[in-house]
N, C-alpha and C positions, 0 to 999 in steps of 0.2 A: 558476229556471234549472235547479236540480238535479232538480226533479220532471220537467221536460221531458226532460232527459237520461236519467233513469231510465225514463221511458215509452218513449223511443226505443230504449234498450237492450233493454227487454222485448219490444218489437215485433221487433227484430232477432233476438233469441234465438228467438222464436216462428217467424219465417220460416225460420231456419237449421234448427230442429228439424223443421219440416214438410218442407223439402227433403230432409233426411237420411232421414226416414221414407219418403218417396216413392222415394228411391234404394235404400234397404235392403230395402223390402218385397218386390220381385221375387226378390231373393236368398233371403230367408227362405222364401218360398213354394216356390221351386225346391228348397230344401234339404228342406222337409217332404215335397214330392212325391217326391223321390228316396228319402227314408227309407221312405215307403209302398211305393214300387216295390221296394225292396230286400227288405222283409218279405214282400210278395206273391210275389216271385221265390223266396224261400226256401220259402214254402208249396208252390209248384209243384214245386220240387226234391224236397221231402219226399214229396209224392204220387208223383212219378216213381220215387223210390227204393223206396217201398212197393210200387208196381206191379211193379217188377222183382224184389223179394224174394218177392212172392206167386208170380210166375211161376216163380222158382227152386224154391219149395217145392212147387208143385202142377203144374208143367209146363203151365200155361195161365193166362189172365187170368180174372178173375171175370166172370160174365155181366152184361149190362146190366140184366136183370131176373132176380132169383133169390129163393130162399126156399121156403116151404112152401105147399102148395095142398091143397084138399079139405076145407074147413070154413067155419064162420062167420067173420066179420071179427075176432072176438076170440079165435078158436081157431087161426088161421093168418094169415100175412101176404099170402095170395093171390098169391104169387110176385112181389111188387112191391118187393122190397128192391134198392137200387142197389149198384154196385160198391164204394162207399166203406165200406159196412157190412162187407164182406169184408176190406177193407184195414185196419180198425181195429187188429188186433194188430200190424201192421207200421208203424203210426203212433204207437207208444208208448201205445196205448190198450187194453192187454191186459185191464185190469179191466173196461172198458166192454164189450169183446167177450164176456167171461165172463158178464156180466149178460144179454146178448142171447142167447148160445148155450145158456144153461141156463134151466130154469123160473124164473119171476120172480113174487114175491108183492108186490102193490101195497101200500104203506104207507098209501095214501089210503083204499082200499076193502077191502083184504084179498083181492082177487081174485087167483087163480092164473093166470098166463099161461104157455103152453107155451114150450119152447125156440124161439128165433128170433122170438118175439113176435107181436103182432097186426099188423094192417095199419098202414102207416106214418102214416096219418092218424088213428089212434086218439088219444084224449085223452092228451097228453103229461104231464099232471099225474098221471094214473093209471098209465100205463106210462112211467116216467121215462127209460129209455134213449133214447126218441125225442126227449127234450129235452136230451140230453147232448152236443150239438155242442161242439167243442173248438177252440182258437185256430188250429190249422193250417187249418181250413176257412173262416176269415174273412179277407177282404182288407181291410186298414185303410183303403184309399181308399174303399171302399164303406161301411165301418162309420162313418166320420166324418159321413156324411149321415143317420145314424139319430138319433132323439131321445135325449138323454142319459137314462140310467137312474139312479135313486137308488142310491147305493153301499150294498150290503147288509153287515150284520155278518158277519165271516168265520166259516166253519164250522170248529170245532175238534174233532178226534178224537184218540184215544190209541192208534192203531195205524197201521202202514204200509199196511194194506189199505185200498182205496178204500171209503168208506162208501156206503150207500144214502141218497142225499140226499133229505130230505123235500121234498114238492112245494112247501110254503110257503117253503122256503129256497133254491129253485133260482135260480141266477143266470145260467144258460145259456139257450139258445133252440134252435129247430129249424132256423135258417137256415144255408145253405151257399153260398159264392161260387164253388165250383169244379164244373164240369160235364164229362161225358165225351163223346167224339166218336162220333157215329153215321155219319160220313162224308157223302157227297154225294147220297145217295138222297132221294127226295121222296115216294114212294108207300107209305102205311101203315107208316111207319118206327117208329111207337110201338107196333105190334101185337106180340103174342106169336107165336112160331113153333110150329106144330103139327108136332113132329118125326115123327109117325106119318103125316102127310099129305104125299104126294109133291108135290102142287101147292104147298102152303105152303112146303115145303123148297126147291123150285125158285125160288119168288118171293123167298125170303130170300137165296138164293145170288146171284140176279141183281141185287137192288137194295140189300141191306144190306151195304155195301162198306166200312164203317168199322172202327175198332179195337174198337168195342163194337156189339152189335146184339141187341136183344130178349133172349130167354132162351138164346141160343147163346154158347158160350165160344170164344175165339180163342186160338191159340198163336202165338208169335213167328214160327214157320215159315210161318204164313199171310200174313205181310206181304211179299209178293213184290216190292213196290215198294221195300222197305228200311225199316227202323225209322227211319232218319234223315230219311226223306221223308214219314212218315205221322204226322199229328197224333193225340194221344191225349186231351188234356184242354185246357180253357180256362176262362174266367170267365163269370159272369153277375151282373148287378145284382140284389140281393134286395129284398124289400119294405121300404119306409120311408115316412115322412111326406112326404119331399121328392123322391120318385122320379117324380112325375107319372105318365106311362104306361109308364115304362121297364121295370118288372117285370110289367106287366099283359099278359095274353094275350087277344088278340081271337079270337073263335070264330065258327063258322057261315059260313066263307068258301068258297063253292063254287068248284071248279076249282083249288084252291090247289096241289095237287101237279103240275098241268100248267102252272101259271104262278105260280111263287113270288113274283113281284113284286106280286101282289095283296095280299100281307101289308103291304107298304109303303103302299099306297093306303089300306088299312083304318085304319092308325094315323095317317095324315096327314089323313084325312077326319073325318066325324062318326059313325064307327062306334060303336054303342051296346051291342053284344052282347059282353060280356066274361066270360071264364071266372072262376069264383069262387076259383080257386087261382092263385097267382102264381109266377113263376120263383124257384128257389132257396129256396122256403118250407119244404121238408121235406128235411133232409139224408139221411134214410134211404130216401126214396122214389126208385125207379129210373125212374119215368115220364119219357120223353124230354122232354116239354114242361116238366117241372119241373127235371130234373137232367141233361139232355143238350143237345147242340147239333148242328147239321148245317153242313157247309161249303158252304152254298148262298148265302144272303144274306151280304154282307160283314159284318165285325165291327161291333158297335153298331147292328145293325138290330133290328127288333122280332121278336116271336114270335107265331105264329098257329096256330089249329086250323081244319081244314076243316069242312064240314057233317057229316063222319063222326066228329067229336069227337077226343078225346085220342090215339086210335090213329093219327091222320093229321095230324101237326103239321109246321110249318116252324119250327124253333127256332134262335135265333141266339146267338152269343157276344156278351157285352157287359161293359163295365167303366166305372169312373169315372176311369181313367187317361186322360191326354190323348192323343187321336188313335189309340187302338188297344186291344188286349187282350194280356195275357200268355197264353202257351200252352205246353203240354208236348208235345214230340215223343216218339215211342215209344221212342227210344233213351235217354231220360232227360234230354235237354237242354231247358232253358227258354229261350224266345225271345219276342220282341215282334212282334205282327202288326199292321200298320197298317190303319186303316179304309179306306185307298185301295188295298189289295191288289187285284190283278186277279181279279175274280169272274166273268168271262165274261159270258154272256147270261142274266140272271136271269128272263127271260120264258120260257125254254125249260124243258120238262119234264125231270125227273131220269131216271136210268137205272132201268128196271123192265120187267117183263113186262107186256104189255097194249098195246092200241091207243093210239097217240098219244104213248107214252113213248119216250125215247131207248133205242136197242137195247142189250140186255145185252152187256157186254164192251167197250162204247165208252169212249173217254176222257171225262173229266168235262166237262159243258157249262159249268161254272162256273170256268173259268180255273185260275190257280195255286191259288187258295183251294180250289176243288173237288178239284184233284189232290192237295193235301195231305191231304184227308179220305179218299180211296180208298186202300186198302192193297194192292190187287193188280190195278190197271187198266193197269199198265205205262206210265203217263205218265212222261215224262222231264223232271223239273225241272232247271234249269241247274246247280244245286249244292245241297247240303244247306243249308237256311235257318238262318242263324246270327245274324240281327239281334238285338241286345240293346239295351235302353234305356240311355241314359247314366246311370250312377250317380254322383252328386255326390261328390267327394272328401271323406272324413271322415265319411261316413254309414255307420253300422253296420247289421247285419242281425239277423233274429229268432233266428238260431242262437246269439246271444250273443257275437259277435266284432266288434271294432272294425275300422276301415279297415286297420289294420296286422296283422290276423289274431290279435290277442291276446284271450283270453276276457274278457268283461265281466260274466258271471254264473256261477253254479255249478250249472247243471243237470246232474244225474248220477243214476245208478241206486243206490238204497240198498237193502240186503238185511238181513233180520233174522238173528239168530244161528242159527236152525234152517233157514234157507233157504226158508221157506214163503211169505214175502211179499217182493215187489219193488216199488219205487216210484220213478218218475222225478220228481225234485223238486230244489229248491235249499235250501241251509242258510240259515235266517234267523238263528239264534242258539242258544247253549246256556244254559239257565236253571239257575242255582244249581249248576252243574257236574254236574247229574244228568239233566237232561231236554233232549233235542235237539228243536228246532222246525224242521220241514221244511215247505216250501210247494210244493204240486203245481201243475200248469198250470191247474187250475180254481180256484185261490185257496184251497183247503182247507188248513188248518194241521194238520199231524200232529205232535203232541207225545208223544214216546215216550221211555221211560227209555233213557239212553245205553247202559247195559250190556246192553240187549236187541238191539243191533245186532251184526253180525259184527265180529270183531276188526279187520279191515281198515277197515271203515266207522267204527269208533270212533276209530281213529288219524286217518283222513281228517277226521272231524268236528272233532276237537280241533285239528288243524293249520289247518283253514280258519277256525275260531273265533279262534285266536291271530293269524292273518293279518288278520282283520277288526279285532281290537282294536288291532294295530299301526297299521293304516291310519287308524283313528279317532283315535289319539293324536297323529298327525302334524299 
C-alpha cells in the first residue's frame, strides 16, 4: 500500500512539475527576448550617438564608401570602407581606429600595410583590424543562432594600451549586425559616384535619396524631410550555421531594379545562383549588398543582385527579433519597424533617371517604408515614428544599468599618470594591493601597477575594490 502511494505521489509531482514548466516557459522566453531587445536597442542608440558626434566634429556624415584608392588590393582599400570604420573613435574604439589610421605591421607575416589598410576582404589574420569587430556591432538575438565557440584563455597584458592581438589568439570576428540606409532607390545603388562626370552626378542626385549613398557625404541640412522622418540604420542577419538562406544573396536576377519583387520570387523558388559573400560578413566593408539596406522590400525580406552584380542590389533589413527590426532614425531615436509596415507597390521601379523608372523628385513608390528612406522627397508622414518594442519590466541593458537606472557594472575610462594612455574597462580586482586588473570590452585583462595610474584613478580603484570586498562579505 505504501509503495502504491509513493508511486502515485511521484506521478502527481511529475505532472505538477510538467504543468509548471509549461506555464513558466513562455514567461522565461519573453524575458530573454526582452533582454536581447534591450541590448540591441542600446547598440542602436550608441551608433546614433556616434553618428551625431561625428557630424558635430566634421560637419558631415561619413560616406557610404570611403578610404584610399589608386593601388593594389594590399596597398589601398579601393575606396570600400564603410561608415562604421569612420565611427570607431566615437564608439569607444580609439585604439582600433589608430591601428587602422596608421601604418600597420602584421605579426603573422611581417608585411607593412599603409594607413587605412588593405581592402576589407583581405585575410583578417594577416591584417587583424579587419577581424576586430566589437560588441556594439553584435545583436544578441542574432548571435544566439551562431554555433558555440570554445572559450579561449584570456589575453593578459601589463599596459593600459590596447595590444596587437596575435592572430592565433583572436576571439573576435568580422561580422556586423548593423547596416546603413541607402534610401528607396533601386538603380545602381551600390555603384561609386564619379564626381567629375556630370551624368554620374545627376544620376546620384536623382536616385540616391538616403542618409548614405556611395562615396558621397551628407550633411544634416540635406535632410529636408527632417531628421525625425528619415531612417539612418537598421539590422541584418549575419552568416551562421542555422540561418538557412537568410544571409545569402541571390545574384543574376535580370530586371531587378525595375521590379524589386523578383527578389522575393528568387528566394522562394529553386534559384541556384548565390553570391559567394553574405550579408553582414565584413564589418569594415561598405558595399551596399553587405553593409547597407534599402527601404524597398519590407523588413525581413531577402537581398539580391541583378545581372549587373554588386553595384545593382536590392538589399533588405532583417533580424531575429519577432515580427520586425530595430532601426535608428537620423535624429538619434531608436524605433521598432514591423514586417507589416506599408511598403507600397514593390513591383514598381524606384526613382531614377532613365526610361521605365519613377521620375526624379517623385514621392516613394514604396509607401511609408520608402518614405522613411528618402531624406528630401517631401513626403508627409502622419507623425514622427516612435514605436518601441515592449521592454519587460526588470530587464537591464547593455549600458550596465538595471531597470531602476542603477549601475550594474563599472565600465569607465582609466588614465595613466602621464596621460598617454586611456582605456575603457571595468575593474576586476586589485592583486596584492599593488596591481590593478582591468578588463576591456574585448575580454583582454590589463594588469598594471596601481601607482602608474593617475591619482584620481588610484582613489577610484581603491574605493571600488573596497566596495567589492564589502559586497562579497555580506
